[in-house]
C-alpha positions in Angstrom: 7.6 23.9 -0.4 7.8 23.5 -4.0 4.7 22.4 -6.1 6.6 19.2 -7.2 7.5 18.2 -3.8 3.8 18.5 -2.7 2.6 16.3 -5.6 5.5 13.9 -4.9 4.7 13.4 -1.5 0.8 13.1 -2.1 1.7 10.6 -4.6 3.9 8.7 -2.2 1.3 8.7 0.6 -1.3 7.7 -2.0 0.7 4.7 -3.0 1.2 3.6 0.6 -2.7 4.1 1.2 -3.2 1.4 -1.8 -0.5 -0.8 -0.3 -2.6 -0.8 3.0 -6.0 -1.4 1.1 -4.4 -4.2 -0.9 -3.3 -5.8 2.6 -6.8 -5.2 3.8 -8.4 -6.8 1.0 -5.9 -9.8 1.2 -7.0 -10.6 4.6 -10.6 -10.0 4.3 -11.6 -11.4 0.9 -13.4 -14.9 1.0 -11.5 -17.1 -1.7 -8.2 -17.0 -3.6 -9.4 -15.1 -6.9 -10.8 -12.1 -5.0 -7.8 -12.0 -2.6 -5.2 -12.1 -5.6 -7.4 -9.4 -7.5 -7.2 -6.9 -4.7 -3.7 -7.7 -3.8 -2.7 -7.5 -7.6 -4.5 -4.2 -8.5 -3.4 -2.4 -5.3 0.0 -3.5 -5.3 0.7 -2.4 -8.9 -0.9 1.0 -8.6 0.7 1.5 -5.3 4.2 0.7 -6.4 3.6 3.1 -9.7 2.6 5.9 -7.5 5.3 5.6 -5.0 7.8 5.3 -7.8 6.3 8.4 -9.5 6.6 10.3 -6.3 10.2 9.4 -5.8 11.2 10.1 -9.5 9.5 13.5 -9.1 11.5 13.9 -5.8 14.8 13.1 -7.4 14.5 14.9 -10.8 15.9 13.9 -14.0 18.8 11.4 -13.5 20.0 7.7 -14.1 18.4 6.7 -10.6 15.0 8.3 -12.1 15.5 6.1 -15.3 16.1 2.9 -13.1 12.9 3.6 -11.1 10.9 4.1 -14.2 12.5 0.7 -15.6 11.3 -0.8 -12.4 7.9 0.2 -12.6 7.6 -0.9 -16.3 8.9 -4.3 -14.9 6.4 -4.4 -12.2 3.6 -3.6 -14.7 4.7 -6.3 -16.8 5.4 -9.1 -14.4 2.7 -8.6 -11.5 -0.3 -9.3 -13.7 1.6 -12.3 -15.4 2.5 -13.6 -12.0 -1.1 -13.2 -10.9 -2.4 -14.8 -14.0 -0.2 -17.9 -13.4 -1.4 -18.2 -9.9 -4.8 -17.9 -10.9 -4.4 -20.5 -13.4 -2.9 -22.8 -10.7 -5.6 -22.2 -8.4 -8.3 -23.1 -11.2 -6.3 -26.3 -12.0 -5.9 -27.5 -8.7 -9.7 -26.6 -7.8 -8.6 -24.6 -4.8 -12.0 -23.2 -4.4 -15.5 -24.9 -4.0 -17.8 -25.4 -6.9 -20.1 -22.3 -5.7 -17.6 -19.9 -6.6 -16.9 -21.0 -10.3 -19.1 -19.1 -12.6 -19.6 -22.2 -15.0 -20.1 -25.9 -14.1 -17.3 -28.4 -14.6 -19.3 -30.2 -17.2 -18.9 -27.0 -19.7 -15.1 -27.2 -19.7 -13.6 -27.7 -23.1 -9.9 -27.6 -22.4 -7.4 -30.0 -21.2 
């Protein structure tokens, strides 16, 4: 095996590992915010590592460029969607008051 193939396979397997950790975190965490944190971070890193491994395996081509653009798209949309979900969960009071780091009386926004 060539060194690039070894690096790409390690990257792909590491990405799959982060997907598995994110799935376990999604199932085991107690509230919506920690579940979202576990899944968002692990999915973004997992996709990035898998795509990086595929880019290394494929070499320089139009397919690699498409994969890189896809990674950039995921880097932008995944945190944005996660933030929107967190804001919606906060506004609908999805979790109990014990998880919110400040009291309801201290809110200054509408």
